[in-house]
ZATI-142982 format. One record per atom (N, C-alpha, C): residue in three letters; x, y, z. Coordinates in steps of 0.02 Angstrom, whole numbers, plus 50000, padded with zeros to 5 digits. Atoms other than C-alpha are relative to their C-alpha. Layout:
<nodes>
ALAXYZ
...
</nodes>
This chain:
<nodes>
UNK500495001950051
UNK499765286148764
UNK499975005549947
UNK500024995150053
UNK499705294748594
UNK499325003549998
UNK500634996350004
UNK498375307848556
UNK499474996149962
UNK500485003850041
UNK497585296548425
UNK499684994450042
UNK500285005449959
UNK497405282048547
UNK499555002850055
UNK500424997049948
UNK496735293648682
UNK499335002049972
UNK500634998150031
UNK495425300348562
UNK499564994049987
UNK500385006150012
UNK494915282748513
UNK499704997350064
UNK500265002549936
UNK494745277848696
UNK499425004250023
UNK500564995649980
UNK493655293048730
UNK499384998449959
UNK500585001850043
UNK492545288448580
UNK499684993750026
UNK500305006349977
UNK492325270848647
UNK499615001050064
UNK500354998749938
UNK491855277348819
UNK499345003749987
UNK500614996450017
UNK490605289248740
UNK499464995349974
UNK500475004750029
UNK489795275148641
UNK499714995550054
UNK500235004549947
UNK489725263448791
UNK499535003550047
UNK500434996349955
UNK488985277048901
UNK499325001449969
UNK500634998650035
UNK487685281448770
UNK499554993949997
UNK500395006150004
UNK487125263448748
UNK499724998250068
UNK500225001949933
UNK487045260448934
UNK499425004350022
UNK500534995549978
UNK485965275848963
UNK499374999049960
UNK500585000650043
UNK484815272148816
UNK499654993450004
UNK500305006650007
UNK484525253548830
UNK500094995650060
UNK499865005449952
UNK485365242648959
UNK499615000950064
UNK500344998949937
UNK484625250649115
UNK499395004549994
UNK500584995850014
UNK483245260749032
UNK500055006750035
UNK499904993649968
UNK483985276549104
UNK499815005649952
UNK500204994350041
UNK483525293949040
UNK500605002549961
UNK499454997550040
UNK484605300348896
UNK500255006750027
UNK499714993849978
UNK485745315048921
UNK499535005849984
UNK500474994450006
UNK484795331248943
UNK500255005049948
UNK499804995750055
UNK485195338748774
UNK499375002249963
UNK500604997750034
UNK483875349748692
UNK499944997049930
UNK500115003250065
UNK483175339948545
UNK499305001749975
UNK500654998550030
UNK481785345548428
UNK499704993549974
UNK500295006450021
UNK480605330548408
UNK499845000049925
UNK500165000750071
UNK480425324248230
UNK499264998149993
UNK500705001950010
UNK478605323648169
UNK499954992749977
UNK500085007050018
UNK477915306048145
UNK500014999149924
UNK499985000550073
UNK477675309447959
UNK500714999849975
UNK499295000050020
UNK479535313047946
UNK500324993250018
UNK499765006649983
UNK479885296648037
UNK499794994949948
UNK500245004650051
UNK478815287547910
UNK500425000749937
UNK499604998950060
UNK479755295447765
UNK500704997350009
UNK499325002349988
UNK481445291947842
UNK500044992450001
UNK500005007449997
UNK480995273747877
UNK499924997049931
UNK500125002750067
UNK480345270947701
UNK500595001349953
UNK499424998450043
UNK481815279747616
UNK500574995150014
UNK499475004849981
UNK483015268547712
UNK499774992849989
UNK500235006949999
UNK481925253047718
UNK499804997149933
UNK500245002850063
UNK481205251347543
UNK500554996849958
UNK499465003550036
UNK482875247947457
UNK500224993650035
UNK499825006149964
UNK483255235347595
UNK499474994749989
UNK500535004750016
UNK481555227347568
UNK500114997049931
UNK499885002350068
UNK481925226447382
UNK500594995249996
UNK499425004450002
UNK483635218747412
UNK499864993450033
UNK500185006349967
UNK482925205847532
UNK499544995849955
UNK500445003650046
UNK481565201447407
UNK500414997049942
UNK499575002650053
UNK482875199747271
UNK500424994150025
UNK499615005549972
UNK483905188747387
UNK499594993750004
UNK500415006049995
UNK482465177047420
UNK499814997549930
UNK500145002150068
UNK482115177047233
UNK500534995249974
UNK499475004750018
UNK483785168247214
UNK499804992950020
UNK500195006549975
UNK483135153947321
UNK499364997549966
UNK500625001950035
UNK481425154147238
UNK500174997349931
UNK499785002550066
UNK482285152247069
UNK500254992950004
UNK499745006849991
UNK483225137047132
UNK499444995050012
UNK500545004649983
UNK481645129347204
UNK499564998549939
UNK500435000950059
UNK480605132147047
UNK500344995549949
UNK499655003950052
UNK481925125246929
UNK500134992950022
UNK499915006849976
UNK482315110247038
UNK499344996250001
UNK500655003150003
UNK480445107047051
UNK499814997749930
UNK500125001950069
UNK480355106746862
UNK500454994249979
UNK499525005250019
UNK481865095146854
UNK499794993250027
UNK500205006449972
UNK481225081646972
UNK499795000550073
UNK500254999749931
UNK480335077947137
UNK500554998550050
UNK499455001649954
UNK481865069847218
UNK500485005850006
UNK499554994349999
UNK482955084647169
UNK499685005850039
UNK500344994849962
UNK481635096547238
UNK500044998750075
UNK499975001649928
UNK481565087447405
UNK500715000850026
UNK499314999449979
UNK483465086547414
UNK500215007450003
UNK499844992949999
UNK483595104947370
UNK499705003550060
UNK500334997049943
UNK482345109647505
UNK500394998650064
UNK499685001849937
UNK483235100047643
UNK500725002450003
UNK499294998049999
UNK485015104347589
UNK500075007650005
UNK499974992749993
UNK484705123047565
UNK499785002250069
UNK500214998549932
UNK483805123047731
UNK500584998850049
UNK499425001449958
UNK485325114947813
UNK500555005249991
UNK499504994950014
UNK486525127047728
UNK499805006650033
UNK500244993649973
UNK485445141747782
UNK500065000250076
UNK499945000349927
UNK485435135947964
UNK500715001750020
UNK499304998649984
UNK487335136147966
UNK500195007249982
UNK499854993150021
UNK487405152547871
UNK499755005150051
UNK500264994949955
UNK486285162047990
UNK500354999950068
UNK499605000149939
UNK487325156148137
UNK500625004449992
UNK499414995850012
UNK488875164048061
UNK499825007149982
UNK500204993350021
UNK487905179047995
UNK499885004650059
UNK500094995849941
UNK487665185148173
UNK500555005350006
UNK499454995249995
UNK489375193448164
UNK499905005749950
UNK500154994850049
UNK488915202648004
UNK499425004450022
UNK500584996149978
UNK487235207848076
UNK500185004550058
UNK499804995849944
UNK488085214448233
UNK500325006549977
UNK499684994050027
UNK489025226848124
UNK499505005649990
UNK500504994950016
UNK487405235748080
UNK499855004750058
UNK500134995449944
UNK486905242548253
UNK500645003350026
UNK499384997249975
UNK488725245148301
UNK500225006049957
UNK499824994550045
UNK489095255748147
UNK499505005850006
UNK500514994849994
UNK487435265148164
UNK500115004150063
UNK499894996549937
UNK487815269448346
UNK500645004049997
UNK499374996350007
UNK489615274348306
UNK499905006349958
UNK500134994250041
UNK489005285948169
UNK499595005250038
UNK500394995349960
UNK487715293548287
UNK500435003750051
UNK499544996949951
UNK489135297048410
UNK500585003649966
UNK499464996750036
UNK490295303648273
UNK500674996550004
UNK499385003849991
UNK491585289748295
UNK500174996249935
UNK499845003250064
UNK492185286248116
UNK500514994450007
UNK499495005149991
UNK493695276448175
UNK499694993550025
UNK500325005949973
UNK492565264548269
UNK499614996349945
UNK500355003150057
UNK491575261348108
UNK500464995149965
UNK499525004350035
UNK493125254448022
UNK500184994050044
UNK499785005449956
UNK493665244148173
UNK499474994650006
UNK500545004949991
UNK491975235848198
UNK499874996149936
UNK500145003450064
UNK491695232048014
UNK500564995149983
UNK499435004250017
UNK493435225047989
UNK500004993650041
UNK500015006049958
UNK493285213148137
UNK499384995749986
UNK500575003950023
UNK491555208148077
UNK500184995649940
UNK499775003850057
UNK492375202647915
UNK500474994450022
UNK499555005249973
UNK493725193248011
UNK499604994150027
UNK500395005449969
UNK492445183448112
UNK499604996249947
UNK500395003350053
UNK491405179747956
UNK500444995049962
UNK499555004450037
UNK492905172447864
UNK500204994050042
UNK499815005549956
UNK493455162048014
UNK499444994950008
UNK500575004549994
UNK491715154848033
UNK499914995849937
UNK500095003650063
UNK491605150247849
UNK500504994449992
UNK499495005350003
UNK493235140547859
UNK499844994350048
UNK500125005149948
UNK492745131548019
UNK499404995649985
UNK500635003750009
UNK491025125947959
UNK500014995549938
UNK500025003850063
UNK491505118547790
UNK500024992450009
UNK500035007349991
UNK491875100847855
UNK499304997350013
UNK500705002249988
UNK490065099747915
UNK499634999349934
UNK500335000350065
UNK489465103347739
UNK500274994449957
UNK499705005250040
UNK490685091147661
UNK499724993150019
UNK500255006549977
UNK490055076547767
UNK499255000350016
UNK500704998849985
UNK488225082147762
UNK499554994049985
UNK500425005850016
UNK487575065747688
UNK499844995950061
UNK500115003749938
UNK487805056647853
UNK499525003750046
UNK500444995949958
UNK486945071047941
UNK499284999349977
UNK500675000550026
UNK485435070147826
UNK499704993150013
UNK500255006749983
UNK485295051347850
UNK499814999550073
UNK500145000149928
UNK485375053748038
UNK499365003750017
UNK500614996149990
UNK483945066148022
UNK499394996649969
UNK500575003950023
UNK482855052647943
UNK499825000849927
UNK500154999150071
UNK482975057347758
UNK500164993549962
UNK499885006050040
UNK482955044047621
UNK500715000249973
UNK499325000350026
UNK484595038147546
UNK500095004349938
UNK499944995950061
UNK484235046647380
UNK500035007450017
UNK500004993049981
UNK483825063347461
UNK500665001950034
UNK499374998749966
UNK485375062147572
UNK500585000449950
UNK499465000050050
UNK486495057947423
UNK499995006449958
UNK500064993950040
UNK485845072247317
UNK500155006250042
UNK499884994349956
UNK485885084147465
UNK500745001050013
UNK499284999449989
UNK487725080247499
UNK500355002649938
UNK499714997350061
UNK488155083347317
UNK499925007649997
UNK500134992850002
UNK487355100347331
UNK500445003850050
UNK499674996249947
UNK488135105547496
UNK500764999949995
UNK499285000050009
UNK489915100247453
UNK500225005749954
UNK499854994350044
UNK489875113147314
UNK499785006650030
UNK500284993849972
UNK488765126047398
UNK500415002550060
UNK499604997949943
UNK489905126047551
UNK500565004849982
UNK499484995450023
UNK491215135147448
UNK499745007249998
UNK500294993350001
UNK490025149947445
UNK499865002950068
UNK500154997549933
UNK489885151547633
UNK500395006350017
UNK499604994149984
UNK491325163847652
UNK499785006249961
UNK500244994050035
UNK490795175647511
UNK499305002250022
UNK500674998149976
UNK488995174947575
UNK500045003850066
UNK499924996649936
UNK489555179947750
UNK500345006849992
UNK499694993550014
UNK490685193647682
UNK499485004949974
UNK500534995750026
UNK489195200547586
UNK499545002350056
UNK500424998049944
UNK488155200547746
UNK500325005650040
UNK499654994949960
UNK489475210647840
UNK500035006649962
UNK499934993950039
UNK489735223047699
UNK499335003449988
UNK500664996950008
UNK487875225647670
UNK499775003350066
UNK500164996849936
UNK487685229347857
UNK500365006850004
UNK499624993750000
UNK489055242447841
UNK499695005149952
UNK500284995550050
UNK488305249847682
UNK499315002550021
UNK500674997949977
UNK486545250147756
UNK500055005350053
UNK499934995349945
UNK487115259247912
UNK500265006849977
UNK499754993750028
UNK487985272447806
UNK499525002949948
UNK500504997450045
UNK486415274947702
UNK500074997949928
UNK499895002250069
UNK487035265947546
UNK499594993849985
UNK500435005850010
UNK485535254647525
UNK499854998749926
UNK500175000950071
UNK485245257547339
UNK500494995249966
UNK499515004350032
UNK486875248947289
UNK499884992750020
UNK500165006949978
UNK486355233647391
UNK499444997249956
UNK500565002150042
UNK484735232847293
UNK500244998349929
UNK499815001150069
UNK485565234347123
UNK500464994049992
UNK499565005850003
UNK486935221647157
UNK499604993650007
UNK500405006149989
UNK485655209147220
UNK499554998649940
UNK500425001050059
UNK484505211947071
UNK500404997149942
UNK499575002850052
UNK485945208746951
UNK500154992750016
UNK499885006949980
UNK486315192947050
UNK499424995449985
UNK500605004150017
UNK484525186847025
UNK500014998149926
UNK499975001650071
UNK484705188246837
UNK500554995149983
UNK499445004650011
UNK486405179746838
UNK499834993050024
UNK500195006649972
UNK485725165846948
UNK499514996349955
UNK500505003050044
UNK484255162746831
UNK500344997049938
UNK499665002450061
UNK485385161146678
UNK500444993950016
UNK499555005549983
UNK486665149946765
UNK499624993750020
UNK500405005949980
UNK485335138646841
UNK499704996649939
UNK500285002950061
UNK484475136246673
UNK500544996149962
UNK499475003150039
UNK486135132046592
UNK500264993650034
UNK499655005449966
UNK486865120546726
UNK499554994650028
UNK500465005349976
UNK485335111446794
UNK499774995749941
UNK500305003550056
UNK484585106946625
UNK500494998749942
UNK499525001050054
UNK486155107546517
UNK499835003849937
UNK500194996050058
UNK485565121446403
UNK500575004349975
UNK499534995450032
UNK486555132446283
UNK500714997049999
UNK499355003350005
UNK487965119646271
UNK500324998450067
UNK499725001549934
UNK488255118346459
UNK499854992850020
UNK500145006949978
UNK488345101246546
UNK499384999850044
UNK500595000949957
UNK486755094646629
UNK500244997250067
UNK499745001949935
UNK487245094246813
UNK499464998950052
UNK500545001049952
UNK485535093546897
UNK500095004350062
UNK499974996249937
UNK485605098547080
UNK500705003050010
UNK499334997249995
UNK487495101047069
UNK500065006549961
UNK499994993950039
UNK487215114146935
UNK499715005850039
UNK500294994849958
UNK486105123847055
UNK500505002550051
UNK499504998149951
UNK487505123647184
UNK500555004249969
UNK499484996250034
UNK488805129747059
UNK499765007149986
UNK500284993450014
UNK487665144147007
UNK499975004250063
UNK500054996349937
UNK487385149047188
UNK500675002750023
UNK499324997849980
UNK489255149747227
UNK500245005749956
UNK499784994850047
UNK489595160147072
UNK499675006750016
UNK500364993849985
UNK488255172947117
UNK500235002950066
UNK499774997549935
UNK488815174047299
UNK500695003249995
UNK499324997450007
UNK490625176847249
UNK500005006749963
UNK500034993750038
UNK490195190247121
UNK499715005650044
UNK500304994949957
UNK489105199347249
UNK500495002550052
UNK499514998049950
UNK490455199347383
UNK500535004649970
UNK499494995950033
UNK491725206347260
UNK499735006949984
UNK500304993550017
UNK490535220147203
UNK499925004450062
UNK500094996149939
UNK490135225547381
UNK500675002450027
UNK499344998149974
UNK491975225547430
UNK500295005849960
UNK499734994650042
UNK492475236447282
UNK499645006550014
UNK500394993949987
UNK491065248847316
UNK500185002950069
UNK499854997649932
UNK491435249747503
UNK500695003250004
UNK499324997549997
UNK493265253047469
UNK500105006449958
UNK499854994850049
UNK493125265347324
UNK499475005549994
UNK500524994950004
UNK491475274947340
UNK500235006350036
UNK499714993849976
UNK491875293247369
UNK499945001450074
UNK500104998249931
UNK491095296947538
UNK500204994550049
UNK499815005649956
UNK491555279747607
UNK500754999250007
UNK499285000849997
UNK493415281647575
UNK500295002350067
UNK499744997549937
UNK493625291147737
UNK500054994650054
UNK499985005349949
UNK493305275047834
UNK500614995449991
UNK499415004250015
UNK494815266347749
UNK499884992950025
UNK500265006349974
UNK493885250047774
UNK500504994349997
UNK499535005650008
UNK495235238347709
UNK500725002150014
UNK499334997949983
UNK496725248347770
UNK500304995450053
UNK499665004649954
UNK497945236247854
UNK499514994650025
UNK500535004849983
UNK496575223147849
UNK500284994150040
UNK499715005949969
UNK497775209647909
UNK500155001150075
UNK499834998749930
UNK498075218248077
UNK499414998650046
UNK500545001549953
UNK497035211448222
UNK499845006150043
UNK500234994849954
UNK496025223148332
UNK499584996450053
UNK500335004649954
UNK495615212348482
UNK499435003150040
UNK500594997249965
UNK494495224548579
UNK499385000249955
UNK500574999950046
UNK493395227048426
UNK499774992949982
UNK500155007150014
UNK493505208348386
UNK499554997250055
UNK500385002649943
UNK492865204248561
UNK499305003150003
UNK500654996749997
UNK491465217148552
UNK499524997349946
UNK500415002850054
UNK490835210848383
UNK499784992950018
UNK500175006849980
UNK490905193048449
UNK499475000050054
UNK500494999949944
UNK489955197448609
UNK499315001949976
UNK500654998050025
UNK488575205848512
UNK499754995249946
UNK500205004050057
UNK488585194548359
UNK499834992850017
UNK500145007049984
UNK488615177348441
UNK499284999050023
UNK500715000849982
UNK486905179848526
UNK499535001249941
UNK500424999050059
UNK486205186648362
UNK499994993749958
UNK499975006150038
UNK486805171248271
UNK499614994350032
UNK500365005349965
UNK486115159648404
UNK499255001350000
UNK500724998450005
UNK484445168848402
UNK499734998149931
UNK500205001950068
UNK484345166748213
UNK500004992449992
UNK499975007250002
UNK484855148648236
UNK499384996950032
UNK500595002549966
UNK483435145948358
UNK499385000649956
UNK500584999050044
UNK482175153248236
UNK500064995749937
UNK499915004150060
UNK482905145148081
UNK499974992650015
UNK500035007049980
UNK483085128848175
UNK499294997650008
UNK500705001849995
UNK481225129148208
UNK499734997849932
UNK500245001750067
UNK480875129048021
UNK500374994049972
UNK499635005850024
UNK482265116647986
UNK499734993650032
UNK500295005949967
UNK481555104748116
UNK499344998149969
UNK500645001550032
UNK479865106248033
UNK500124996649932
UNK499855003250065
UNK480675101847864
UNK500214992750010
UNK499785006849985
UNK481505086547941
UNK499404995650017
UNK500595004049980
UNK479875080648020
UNK499524999249942
UNK500435000650059
UNK478935084247858
UNK500284994549955
UNK499705005450039
UNK480175072647772
UNK499814993250026
UNK500245006449972
UNK479605058947891
UNK499314998249974
UNK500685001150023
UNK477835061147825
UNK500004997749927
UNK499985002150070
UNK478265059947639
UNK500365005049957
UNK499634995750047
UNK479235066947491
UNK499565005449970
UNK500464995050028
UNK477715075547415
UNK499865005450051
UNK500144995149947
UNK477315083847582
UNK500615004550012
UNK499404996049991
UNK479125089547599
UNK500075005049944
UNK499964995450055
UNK479095097047426
UNK499505005750007
UNK500504994849990
UNK477475106347463
UNK500205004750057
UNK499764996149943
UNK478195112047629
UNK500525005149978
UNK499484995550024
UNK479715119447542
UNK499725005749958
UNK500304994850042
UNK478645128747416
UNK499625005150042
UNK500384995549957
UNK477485135847548
UNK500465004550041
UNK499514996049963
UNK478995141547649
UNK500315005449956
UNK499734995050046
UNK479695150347496
UNK499515005849993
UNK500504994850007
UNK478065159847476
UNK499975004450062
UNK500024996149938
UNK478015164947659
UNK500655003950010
UNK499364996549993
UNK479855169447654
UNK500025006449959
UNK500014994050041
UNK479545181847514
UNK499645005750037
UNK500354994949960
UNK478285190947624
UNK500425002150060
UNK499594998649941
UNK479455189647773
UNK500575004849984
UNK499454995650019
UNK480825198647676
UNK499825007450007
UNK500224993149991
UNK479795214547681
UNK500085002150073
UNK499944998549929
UNK479715213847870
UNK500735000250021
UNK499295000149983
UNK481565209647878
UNK500345006449978
UNK499724993650023
UNK482005224947774
UNK499805005750045
UNK500234994849953
UNK480935236047886
UNK500344999350067
UNK499665001249936
UNK481725227948038
UNK500725002749998
UNK499324997350006
UNK483475232347974
UNK499995007650001
UNK500064992749999
UNK482915250247943
UNK499895002450072
UNK500134998149931
UNK482255250948122
UNK500644999350042
UNK499375000949964
UNK483915244148188
UNK500465006149989
UNK499554994450016
UNK484885257948099
UNK499755006550030
UNK500264993749975
UNK483725272148147
UNK500025000450076
UNK499975000049927
UNK483625267048329
UNK500735000250024
UNK499294999649983
UNK485515264348333
UNK500265007149993
UNK499804992950007
UNK485785282048266
UNK499745004150059
UNK500294996149945
UNK484595289048397
UNK500334998350067
UNK499665002049939
UNK485435278948535
UNK500685003250005
UNK499344996950000
UNK487145285348484
UNK499965007550015
UNK500094992849987
UNK486465303248490
UNK499675001450067
UNK500334999149936
UNK485585300248657
UNK499305002949996
UNK500674997350011
UNK483845304348588
UNK499484994650013
UNK500495005249982
UNK482585293348680
UNK499345000849965
UNK500644998750035
UNK481065301548599
UNK500034997349929
UNK499935002450069
UNK481725297548425
UNK500014992449998
UNK500005007349997
UNK482035279448477
UNK499294997350003
UNK500695002349992
UNK480225277448532
UNK499595001149937
UNK500414998450059
UNK479455286048381
UNK500214995849940
UNK499765004150056
UNK480565276748256
UNK499754992850007
UNK500255006849989
UNK480065260148334
UNK499264999449986
UNK500725000150011
UNK478215264348332
UNK499845000149926
UNK500134999450071
UNK478255269348149
UNK500174993649963
UNK499795006150035
UNK479215253848093
UNK499524994350013
UNK500475005449983
UNK478045241948185
UNK499335001049965
UNK500654998650032
UNK476495250448114
UNK500024998549926
UNK499945001450071
UNK477105249747934
UNK500024992449988
UNK499965007250007
UNK477535231347956
UNK499324996750010
UNK500665002949987
UNK475805227548027
UNK499525001049942
UNK500444998750058
UNK474905235647880
UNK500164995249943
UNK499815004750053
UNK475895225147757
UNK499794992950017
UNK500185006849978
UNK475585209347859
UNK499274998549987
UNK500715001050013
UNK473705211547845
UNK499874998749926
UNK500085000950072
UNK473845213047655
UNK500234993049979
UNK499755006750017
UNK474865196847646
UNK499524994650023
UNK500495004849975
UNK473605187447752
UNK499424999449950
UNK500555000150048
UNK472235192347629
UNK500214996449935
UNK499755003250061
UNK473305186747480
UNK500054992550008
UNK499925007249988
UNK473715169747556
UNK499344996450004
UNK500665003149994
UNK471895166247594
UNK499625000149933
UNK500384999350062
UNK471265172047424
UNK500284995749943
UNK499705003450057
UNK472515163547305
UNK500514994750020
UNK499495004949978
UNK473365148747391
UNK500214995249946
UNK499845004950052
UNK473255136247249
UNK500395003049943
UNK499644996750054
UNK473835148747119
UNK500735001450019
UNK499324998649977
UNK475355153247224
UNK500424993649998
UNK499635006349999
UNK475875135047249
UNK500124997649928
UNK499945002350069
UNK475565131347064
UNK500565003249961
UNK499454996750035
UNK476905143747012
UNK500654996350007
UNK499365003149984
UNK478245132447084
UNK500074992949972
UNK499965006950023
UNK477835115747002
UNK499804999549927
UNK500185001650069
UNK477705108546827
UNK499384995550002
UNK500635003749996
UNK475895102946807
UNK500034993249966
UNK499955006350035
UNK476455088846693
UNK500344994550041
UNK499665005049958
UNK477455080046832
UNK499494995850038
UNK500465004749969
UNK476675065046916
UNK499755002350069
UNK500184998249932
UNK476675072347092
UNK499745007150006
UNK500194992949998
UNK476145090047044
UNK499345001150035
UNK500664999049971
UNK474315088047093
UNK500024999250076
UNK499945001149928
UNK474765081147265
UNK500365005750034
UNK499644994449970
UNK476005095147298
UNK499565006250004
UNK500444994250000
UNK474745108547249
UNK499454999350052
UNK500555001149953
UNK473345100847353
UNK500245000950072
UNK499764999549931
UNK474395099247511
UNK500285007050014
UNK499734993349992
UNK475275115947484
UNK499455005250011
UNK500564995549990
UNK473585124647474
UNK499775000150072
UNK500195000449929
UNK473155118647649
UNK500525003650043
UNK499484996849960
UNK474835124547715
UNK499965007649995
UNK500044992750008
UNK474545142047644
UNK499495003150046
UNK500494997449953
UNK473015143947754
UNK500315000950069
UNK499664999449935
UNK474085140647908
UNK500535005449997
UNK499514994650008
UNK475435152147839
UNK499695006850010
UNK500354993849988
UNK474155166047838
UNK499895001250074
UNK500124999449928
UNK473825162248021
UNK500625002650036
UNK499424997849962
UNK475625164448079
UNK500375005949970
UNK499674994550034
UNK476065178747960
UNK500135005850048
UNK499924994349955
UNK475785192248092
UNK500494998550055
UNK499525001849947
UNK476735182948227
UNK500715000149974
UNK499335000250030
UNK478215180148111
UNK500255007149987
UNK499814993150015
UNK478215198448058
UNK500205003750063
UNK499874996049940
UNK478145205548233
UNK500594997650041
UNK499405002249965
UNK479485194448307
UNK500625002549964
UNK499444997350038
UNK480645199948166
UNK500105007450015
UNK499954993049984
UNK480245218148200
UNK500275001150070
UNK499764999249931
UNK480525216048387
UNK500744998750006
UNK499295001449998
UNK482225208248359
UNK500405005849970
UNK499664994350029
UNK482715222748246
UNK500025006050047
UNK500024994449952
UNK482165235548375
UNK500504998950057
UNK499555001549945
UNK483135226848513
UNK500745000449979
UNK499314999550024
UNK484705225648406
UNK500215007249992
UNK499844992950006
UNK484605244348379
UNK500295002850064
UNK499724997949936
UNK484975246548565
UNK500514994950025
UNK499495005049986
UNK486225232048559
UNK499814995450058
UNK500265004849951
UNK485135220948668
UNK499904993449964
UNK500035006250038
UNK485475203448603
UNK500014993750044
UNK499925006049960
UNK485815191548748
UNK499334997350025
UNK500655002349975
UNK484095190748830
UNK499534998049943
UNK500405002350056
UNK483195190348661
UNK500204993049975
UNK499785006750019
UNK484255175048622
UNK499644994750042
UNK500335004949956
UNK483535165848773
UNK499254999949989
UNK500724999850015
UNK481765171748733
UNK499864995949937
UNK500115003650063
UNK481925164948556
UNK500094992550011
UNK499885007249987
UNK482655148348616
UNK499414996950036
UNK500575002649963
UNK481225146048739
UNK499384999549956
UNK500624999850039
UNK479845151048618
UNK500014994849944
UNK499975004450058
UNK480455140648471
UNK500134992750018
UNK499795006949987
UNK481205125248553
UNK499674996950061
UNK500355002849942
UNK480375123248722
UNK499254999649986
UNK500724999850015
UNK478665127648651
UNK499864997949928
UNK500195001050070
UNK478645127948459
UNK500124993049973
UNK499845006750028
UNK479525111648412
UNK499604994550035
UNK500415005249969
UNK478675100748546
UNK499275000249979
UNK500704999450021
UNK476975107648498
UNK499914997549929
UNK500035002550069
UNK477345104148314
UNK499994992449999
UNK499965007449999
UNK477825086148351
UNK499364997050029
UNK500605002649967
UNK476345083448467
UNK499405000249954
UNK500574999350045
UNK475075090048342
UNK500074995649938
UNK499905003750063
UNK475855081248192
UNK499944992550008
UNK499945007349995
UNK476135063748259
UNK499554996950054
UNK500455003049951
UNK475325058948426
UNK499265001749989
UNK500694998050010
UNK473755069048388
UNK499764999149928
UNK500205002150067
UNK473765064248203
UNK499825005549951
UNK500174994650047
UNK473625081348118
UNK500505000549942
UNK499535000250055
UNK475135077748006
UNK500335006749987
UNK499654994050019
UNK475915092047909
UNK499665006450024
UNK500364994149976
UNK474555104347959
UNK500175001250074
UNK499824999349930
UNK474955100948142
UNK500705002850008
UNK499324997249998
UNK476795104448108
UNK499985007749994
UNK500034992850011
UNK476365121748043
UNK499635003750055
UNK500344996849943
UNK475175125548186
UNK500495000850059
UNK499484999349949
UNK476645122148302
UNK500465005849986
UNK499604994250019
UNK477675134748205
UNK499665006550020
UNK500384994049983
UNK476315147648229
UNK500025001450075
UNK499994999349927
UNK476285144548417
UNK500665003150024
UNK499354997349980
UNK478145147548437
UNK500115007149978
UNK499904993350026
UNK478145163048328
UNK499605005250038
UNK500414995249963
UNK476705171648418
UNK500265001150071
UNK499724999349933
UNK477475168148588
UNK500635004449998
UNK499394996050006
UNK479155175248533
UNK499845007349987
UNK500194993150016
UNK478325190748459
UNK499765003750063
UNK500274996749940
UNK477395194548621
UNK500545001550051
UNK499484999149950
UNK478895192248735
UNK500525005149978
UNK499484995450024
UNK480135201748626
UNK499735007249995
UNK500294993450002
UNK478965216448597
UNK499945002950070
UNK500054997749930
UNK478645217548784
UNK500685002450025
UNK499334998149976
UNK480515218148818
UNK500215006749971
UNK499774993750030
UNK480855232248695
UNK499625005950029
UNK500394994149980
UNK479425243748743
UNK500055001350075
UNK499964999049928
UNK479615240948930
UNK500675002850021
UNK499344997749982
UNK481465245648928
UNK500205006649968
UNK499824993750031
UNK481425261348823
UNK499985005850050
UNK500044993949958
UNK481775278248906
UNK499325003249992
UNK500674996850002
UNK480145287048950
UNK500075007349980
</nodes>
C-alpha cells in the first residue's frame, strides 16, 4: 500500500473512532487536556457562523415568497397551482438534498480531525449523488399532472401545476448542487459568500418573475410558466457561482474539490449515502406532513388552499432563522466531535438552542399581534377572493403562533444530532411523529370532527411538538458527560 493510501486509511479510522466515542455509544472523549470555552465565546462563535446562514436561508425563502406574491396578484387559480406544485417540487427536492446536507457534518468532522483529503472525497461524492438523484426524479415532475389529480386537485390546478413542474424540474440538479456546495462552504467558514450569492438571486428572481409572469418590458406573458423559467434561471446561476468560488477561492484551493471529478470514490460514496439517505427521508417525513396538509386543504377549497400557502410562507420565513442556527450548531458540534471535545459539544448545543428559543418567542408575539397585516402583504386587495383569503389566513396565523416553538426546536434537535452524525434513529422518530401522529390527527380534526382548515393546522402542531420532545431527549441523553 502506498504511503498516501495508508495515511488516508489512518485518517478515516481516526474520524470513525472519534465519532463513535463522541456520539454513537455516548462514550467519554479521549482524555486530552482542553481549556473550556466560555459560554459568551460560544454565543459569539455561533452568531458569527449562524447569522450569515440565517440571512442566506431568509433570502432563499424570499425567492419562494416572491413567486407566491406575484402569482397571487396574477390569479387565484395560478396561486393555488403554484402552492401545490412548489410544495410537490420541494418534497422531492428535500429528499435528494439529504446527500448535500450530509456533507456538512462530514466536512466539519473531517476538518476537526485535520483530514483535508476526506473533505474533498466527501464533498465530491455528495455532488455525484445529488446529480444522480436529479436525473432519476425528473420523470416524476414531467408526469406530475396525473399525480395532482390523484391527490384530489381540480383539473385546472393540476394542469397549471404540471406546466410549472415540467419547467421547474430542470432546476432540480442545479438546486441540489447548490445545496452540496453551500454545505461545504458553510463547514469551511465561508458563509458570507452564500449570503451574497443568494441575495443577488433574490433580486434576479424578482426581475425575471415580473417580466415573465406579467409580460413586462417586452417579455412574453407566460403566467405560471414564467415563474418556473425564472426559478430555473436563478438556481442555475447560483450553482455556477458557488462552484466557481469553491474551486478558485484562495484558501479553498488546497481541497482541489473538482480534481478528477469524474473518478468514483466508492467508500466515500457509500458513507455519504448512508448518512444522507436518512437525512433526506427525515426531511421528507417533515415536508410530507406540510404537503399532506396542502393536499387536504385543497379538498376544502381553493380560497382556503391559497390562504394556507400564504400562511406557510410567513411561518417558513421565521423557520429559516432556526434552520440557519441549526446548521451552525451542526458545524460547531461536528468540529468538536472531530476534536474529541465533549464539553464543547454540550456547550455549543445549549447556546444554539437558547438563541433559537429567544427568537421563537419574538415570532409568536408578532404572529399574534399582526396576523391580518401579514397575510395582506401577499394578496391584491382588488381581487375577488382577497377578503376570503385574508380572513381565513388570519385564523391560521394564530395556530402558526402555537406551533412555532415546536417547529423551531425540532429543527434545532435535528441539527444537533446531525453534528454527531446520528441520522438513522431521528429518521424513525420523525416518521412516527409526523405520519403516525401528525397526519391522522390533522385529518381527524379537519373532517370527522368538523374543524376544517384550523383542525389541519392543529394536527401539524401536534406532530411538531412530539418530534421536538423526542429528538431533544435523544441528543441530550446521548452526549458525553
